C-alpha positions, 0 to 999 in steps of 0.5 A: 356162819356165812354172810348173805352173799356167800349164802346166795353164792352158794344157794342161788342158781338164777341165770340172769344173762339175757342171751339175746340182749348180749348178742344184740350188744356185741353185734352193735359193737363188734360187728362181724367179730360178734358171731366169731367170738360166740363160736370161739369163746363159749366160756368167756361170759357166765350166765350167773352173777356173783354176790359180794357184801357192801362191807367187802366192796368198801374194803377193796376200794380202800385197799386199792387207794392204800396199794396206789399210795404205798406205791408212791412213797419215796423208800417204797419206789426206790426199793422197787426201781433198784430191782428194776431194769433201767427203763423203768426209771423213766418218769414222764408222768402218766400213771398206767390205764387199766390197773388190775387188783385180783382178790379172793374173798374170805371170811375175814374180808378180801385178800389180794392175790396180784396186781396187773398193770395191763389187766384185760377185759374191762371193755368186753366185761362191761358190755357183756355185764350190761346184758344182765338182768335181775332174776326176780322182782325183789332183786331188782333195786338190789342187782345194779349189775348194769355198769352204765356203759355210756358213762363207763365209756366216758370214764375209760376215755377220760382215763386216757385223756388224763394220761395224755395231759400228764405228759403233754399238757393242753395238746390235742390227742389226735392218734392212738395205737392199741399195741399187742404182739399179733393182736388179732390172734390174742384171746381178747382180740375183740377187746382191741376193737371195742377200744379202737371203736370207742376212741374213734367215737370220741374223734381220736384217729385209732389202729390196732397194731402189732409192734413190728408194723411201728416205725420209729424215724425222724423222732417220732412214732409211725404206723402206715394205717394212720392219716398221712404225716400224723405220728402216734400220739399215745400207745395202749400197750397190751404188750407182757414184755414189760420193759420192751426188750424183746426183738421187734419191739425196737420202735416202741422202746425207742419212742417211749425213751425219748418221750416221743409217744405217750405209752401207758401202761409203761415199764415204770407202772410194772416195776412199781405195781405188778412185779411179784417182788413188791408183794414181799414188800407190801407184807413186810410191816417193818420196811412199811414203817421205815418208809413212812407208811401211815399206821392206818395204811399198814393196817389195811395192808396187813389185813389184805396182803398175804404174807410173800417172801422171795424163794431163795436157796437159803429158805428153799428147804423150809419152803419146800416143807411148808409147800402145802400152805403155800402158792408159788409165783414167778417174779416177772409173771402175769395172769397167773402163768407159771404159778403153782400151788404147793400141793400140787408140786412135783419135785421137778417143778419145785427144782426149777422154783427153787432155782430163783425168780419165784415168790411164795405167797401164803395160800388163800383158797378162793371162794366158790359159786354154784352155777347151773350147767345143763340142769347140774349144779356145779361148784366153781372157784371165783375171784373179783378184779377191781379194775382202777385208775390213780387209785380209784376203782372203776369197775369190778368183774368176777371170774369163776373158774375150775382149776388152779387159775382162771382160764375162761375155759370152764362150762358155766364160768367166765366173766360175771357181773359183780352185785353188791349187797346192801348193807344190813339185813337182806333176808334169803326170802327176799329172793324167793320169787325165783324158783332158781333160787334155793337154800344153800344146804339144798344146793350143797347136797347136789353140787359138784366139784369139777 
């Protein structure tokens, strides 16, 4: 039997995104980039919200807190760092900004799909989510999709200040470099602009930079666009070179290893949280017990982390035979790149997986959202990302899509605001004031699966 959130996700076709308001918000924050964003990213934002239950929100919050605590256990930490590059052993104090915990929603509750240490999209999603409005008056009090942009902005700045203080104490934070390879070409490049403007509005000089523009000299990290004689204090690191070993990243690596610049997120955070091999440990109750993980925390992990195992020559034949029930991910991957559903595998790809460097995770199918695309009901998959810092959820964002993984290429899909339904009974009739809200069965009858 479906709960109310699932009933609404499969039965409410309401469009809640106010396009004019979205454009006004983007114009105010991105200026000339706003028009370009609308033209080049037509499927970045969904017009349709995703509903979740209050119980699932609590479960995700609890899971994030437990995952953060577990990563701090000495036994877990030592095991994670033992398989990590040497650079991950540096411990300067910062925890890592914008942790991302991705969940699929199931009848038994949320299940963790992966953890990312430089999760993108929080700033741009918060801006877009604030342009959604309730579709009918009975839902007004329950909608709650506006994340409170000013409040969220303050929380983001506070997070970066906390990272700075963890390494530098009471010294003032003067400069930030937002760093990624060819940042102007990145899909979420407008978010770098949002971050820079946010820092500048709080009195911090900021620049968006390619790491090749950085210089390491005189024991400091420099960028030519910053004020004269002012080094880079903090690097907001958006690179997917998690150990800073790739060509062109030498200056950043040197500054990080010397502790001359505060870097967040950093190699240690990736090793402790986002390496896919950690999912093996997090689903291994015997190891968790040996490391002193409390019973209550182990119960949360058992409920939320799908069983995961490392692909090895010894188990490859068995995993191939069980592949239809598994999802395969590269241990050093990110953003679902190089990940495969077992039932879609060819022998050629399997030979690459069996050679090593992959984990096999119990397949957890995503839940679904029905959306209106040019008058036709379309069934899309969805996941929910919890953006978090220090084990505390800051923002929830849903992503709706077609295909194997999230892609921001699906008509009707993209970032969707998360609407948390209050605990207790809420009849579907509460939303009957909107003609777009229909019974789930009626929508099912005309929905198509892309």
